[in-house]
C-alpha positions in Angstrom: 53.1 -40.7 74.9 54.1 -38.6 71.8 54.7 -40.0 68.4 58.3 -40.7 67.7 59.2 -38.5 64.7 63.0 -38.6 65.0 63.8 -41.3 62.5 61.6 -39.7 59.7 62.9 -36.3 60.5 66.5 -37.6 60.1 65.9 -39.0 56.6 63.6 -36.3 55.2 64.9 -33.1 56.9 61.3 -32.2 57.8 60.6 -31.1 61.3 57.3 -32.2 62.9 55.8 -30.3 65.9 52.7 -31.7 67.7 49.9 -29.1 68.3 47.1 -31.4 69.5 47.5 -35.0 70.6 45.2 -37.9 71.2 45.5 -41.6 72.1 42.8 -43.8 70.8 42.8 -47.6 71.2 46.4 -47.3 72.4 47.3 -45.6 69.1 48.8 -42.2 69.1 47.4 -39.5 66.8 48.5 -35.8 66.5 47.7 -32.7 64.6 51.2 -31.5 63.7 53.0 -28.6 62.1 55.6 -29.6 59.5 58.5 -27.5 58.3 61.2 -28.1 55.7 63.2 -27.0 52.7 62.2 -28.1 49.1 64.5 -29.0 46.3 64.6 -25.3 45.2 66.0 -24.4 48.7 62.6 -22.7 49.5 61.1 -23.1 52.9 57.6 -24.7 53.2 55.3 -25.4 56.1 51.8 -26.6 56.9 49.7 -28.6 59.3 48.1 -32.1 59.0 46.9 -35.1 60.9 49.5 -37.8 61.6 49.6 -41.0 63.6 52.2 -43.7 64.4 51.6 -45.4 61.1 52.9 -42.3 59.2 56.3 -42.7 60.8 56.6 -46.5 60.2 57.9 -48.2 57.2 55.4 -51.1 57.4 52.1 -49.5 58.4 49.5 -47.6 56.3 48.8 -44.2 57.7 46.4 -43.3 54.9 43.8 -45.9 55.9 44.4 -45.7 59.7 41.1 -46.3 61.6 42.4 -44.3 64.6 42.8 -41.1 62.4 39.3 -41.7 61.0 37.9 -41.8 64.6 39.7 -38.6 65.5 38.4 -36.8 62.4 34.9 -37.9 63.4 35.4 -36.6 66.9 36.6 -33.2 65.6 33.7 -33.0 63.2 31.3 -33.7 66.1 32.9 -30.9 68.2 32.8 -28.6 65.2 29.0 -29.2 64.7 28.4 -28.6 68.4 30.4 -25.3 68.2 29.0 -23.8 64.9 25.8 -25.6 63.9 23.4 -23.2 65.6 25.1 -20.2 63.8 25.0 -22.1 60.5 21.3 -22.8 60.8 20.6 -19.1 61.4 22.7 -18.2 58.3 20.8 -20.4 56.0 22.2 -23.1 53.8 24.0 -21.1 51.1 25.7 -18.7 53.6 26.6 -21.6 55.9 28.3 -23.5 53.0 30.3 -20.4 52.1 31.2 -19.8 55.8 32.6 -23.4 56.0 34.5 -22.9 52.8 36.1 -19.7 54.0 37.1 -21.2 57.4 38.9 -24.1 55.6 40.6 -21.6 53.2 41.9 -19.7 56.2 43.4 -23.0 57.6 40.8 -23.9 60.2 40.6 -27.7 60.6 36.9 -28.8 60.9 37.7 -32.5 60.9 37.9 -32.8 57.1 40.3 -35.4 55.6 42.7 -32.9 54.0 43.9 -29.6 55.4 42.6 -26.5 53.5 40.4 -28.8 51.3 36.9 -29.8 51.9 34.5 -32.0 49.9 30.8 -31.6 49.3 30.3 -34.8 51.4 32.1 -33.3 54.3 30.2 -30.1 54.2 26.9 -32.1 54.0 28.0 -34.1 57.1 28.8 -30.9 59.1 25.4 -29.3 58.2 23.4 -32.5 58.4 22.2 -32.1 54.8 22.1 -34.2 51.6 25.0 -33.9 49.1 22.5 -32.7 46.5 21.5 -29.8 48.8 25.1 -28.7 49.1 25.8 -29.0 45.4 22.7 -26.7 44.8 24.1 -24.2 47.3 27.5 -24.3 45.6 25.9 -23.7 42.2 24.3 -20.5 43.5 27.6 -19.4 45.0 29.2 -20.1 41.6 26.8 -17.7 40.0 27.8 -15.1 42.6 31.4 -15.9 41.7 32.3 -16.8 45.3 33.4 -20.4 44.9 33.6 -23.3 42.3 33.3 -27.0 42.4 36.4 -29.0 41.2 34.8 -32.4 41.0 33.3 -32.5 44.5 35.9 -30.3 46.1 34.9 -26.7 47.0 37.5 -24.5 45.3 38.2 -20.7 45.0 36.3 -19.1 42.1 38.6 -18.1 39.2 37.1 -16.1 36.4 37.9 -18.0 33.2 36.3 -19.9 30.4 34.0 -22.8 31.4 31.7 -25.0 29.4 28.1 -25.3 30.5 27.6 -27.9 33.2 26.1 -30.5 30.9 29.0 -30.3 28.4 31.5 -30.6 31.3 29.6 -33.7 32.5 29.5 -35.2 29.0 33.3 -34.8 28.5 33.9 -36.2 32.0 31.8 -39.3 31.2 33.4 -39.8 27.8 36.9 -39.8 29.3 36.1 -41.9 32.4 33.6 -44.4 31.1 36.2 -46.5 29.1 38.4 -46.4 32.2 35.7 -47.7 34.5 33.2 -45.0 35.5 33.8 -43.2 37.8 37.6 -42.9 37.5 39.0 -40.4 39.9 39.8 -37.0 38.5 40.7 -38.2 34.9 37.6 -36.5 33.4 37.8 -33.4 35.5 41.5 -32.9 34.7 40.7 -33.2 30.9 37.9 -30.7 31.1 40.0 -28.3 33.1 42.9 -28.6 30.6 40.6 -28.0 27.7 38.9 -25.0 29.3 42.3 -23.5 30.2 43.6 -23.9 26.6 40.4 -22.2 25.2 40.8 -19.4 27.7 44.5 -18.8 26.9 44.4 -19.2 23.1 41.0 -17.9 22.0 38.9 -14.8 22.4 36.5 -16.8 24.6 37.2 -15.8 28.3 33.7 -16.6 29.6 31.2 -19.4 28.8 28.4 -16.8 28.4 30.2 -15.3 25.4 30.5 -18.7 23.6 27.1 -20.2 24.5 25.0 -17.1 25.3 23.3 -16.5 28.6 20.3 -18.8 27.9 22.7 -21.7 27.9 25.0 -20.8 30.8 25.8 -22.2 33.3 23.2 -24.8 32.1 22.2 -25.5 28.5 18.5 -24.7 27.9 16.3 -27.8 28.2 15.0 -27.6 24.6 18.6 -27.7 23.3 19.3 -30.8 25.5 16.3 -32.6 24.0 17.3 -31.8 20.5 20.9 -32.9 21.2 19.7 -36.2 22.6 17.3 -36.9 19.7 20.0 -36.2 17.2 22.5 -38.6 18.8 19.9 -41.4 19.2 18.9 -40.9 15.5 22.6 -41.1 14.4 23.3 -44.2 16.5 20.2 -46.1 15.1 20.9 -44.9 11.6 24.4 -46.2 11.7 23.3 -49.5 13.1 20.8 -49.9 10.3 23.4 -49.3 7.6 26.6 -50.8 9.1 27.3 -54.3 10.3 30.0 -53.1 12.6 27.8 -50.5 14.1 25.0 -53.0 14.5 27.3 -55.4 16.3 28.5 -52.6 18.6 25.0 -51.4 19.5 23.9 -55.0 20.0 25.9 -55.1 23.3 23.6 -52.5 24.7 20.4 -53.5 26.6 18.2 -52.5 23.6 14.9 -53.7 25.0 15.5 -51.7 28.2 16.5 -48.6 26.2 13.4 -48.9 24.1 11.2 -49.1 27.2 13.0 -46.1 28.7 12.4 -44.1 25.5 8.7 -45.0 25.6 8.6 -43.7 29.2 10.3 -40.5 28.1 7.8 -40.1 25.2 5.0 -40.4 27.7 6.5 -37.7 29.9 6.8 -35.4 26.8 3.1 -36.0 26.0 2.2 -35.1 29.6 4.3 -31.9 29.5 2.7 -31.0 26.2 -0.8 -31.3 27.7 0.3 -29.2 30.7 1.6 -26.5 28.4 -1.6 -26.4 26.4 -3.7 -26.1 29.5 -1.6 -23.3 30.9 -1.4 -21.5 27.5 -4.8 -21.9 25.8 -5.3 -20.1 22.5 
C-alpha cells in the first residue's frame, strides 16, 4: 500500500512521486521524488526517503525506526555491490569514489541525500572513523574534497587556518555551550575564514602560516604555544584572587599529574633524539 501524500500535497503545493517502496513492520516507507515552486516562483526538485510519519501531523518522521531499518538494508546492499571494488581501489580512492557517487545523487543508504558523513563512509567500508578522516586529510591536500565538521564536502580553494587553530576556535565557541554543540564552532570558523579570504590579501593558509605549519602546525610550535598558555594561566592565578578562584574549579592535582607524564614523554623523546643524532 502506497503512502497517502494527497493531504500534504494540497497544503504545500509539493508533488511527491514514489520511486522505490518498502513495507516494514506494517509501516510504509518510500524513496520519493519531490517537485515544487519556491517563494521566488522558481522550480525545485530532489529525492529523499519518506515514510507515513512524514505525512502525519502527529508522528515524528525524523526519528522513525522503520526508515532507519530501510537505510541499513540499503547500506548492506551497497556494500554487497561495491565493497569488492572499493577494497581493490585502496582506502583513499574508495573514500573519494563514495564521495563522488553521493555528489552525483546516488543514494547509498546515508541519512541525507547528496550528503555523507565520515561515520557513514566508515560503515560502508568497514573501517574506523579515524581511518576515514586520515584518508580525507590526504584528499584535502590533493584538493579533491574537504571536511565540514564530519561531512565530506567539495573542495573550495580559499583561506583556511591550520587544523589545530580550527579545532581550538571550535572548542572555544562550543565548550561554554556544552561541548560538543552541533555546528556552532564550525560555523564560526567558516565565517571567520571567509571574512579573511574576502577582505585581506590572504587567500591560502600556506601564505599566512608558511608551508611548515600548513595544514598542520609544526609540533615544536604547538609545544611552545601550550607552555606559554600554561605559564600565563599559573602566573595570573598566583597574582590575582579572581584568577585563583577561577582556576581552583579545575582538577589541579589531575592536571599536575598529567603534566608530569608529559614531561616524562619529553625526556624519552630527548633521549631518542640524542641516540639517533650523536655528536
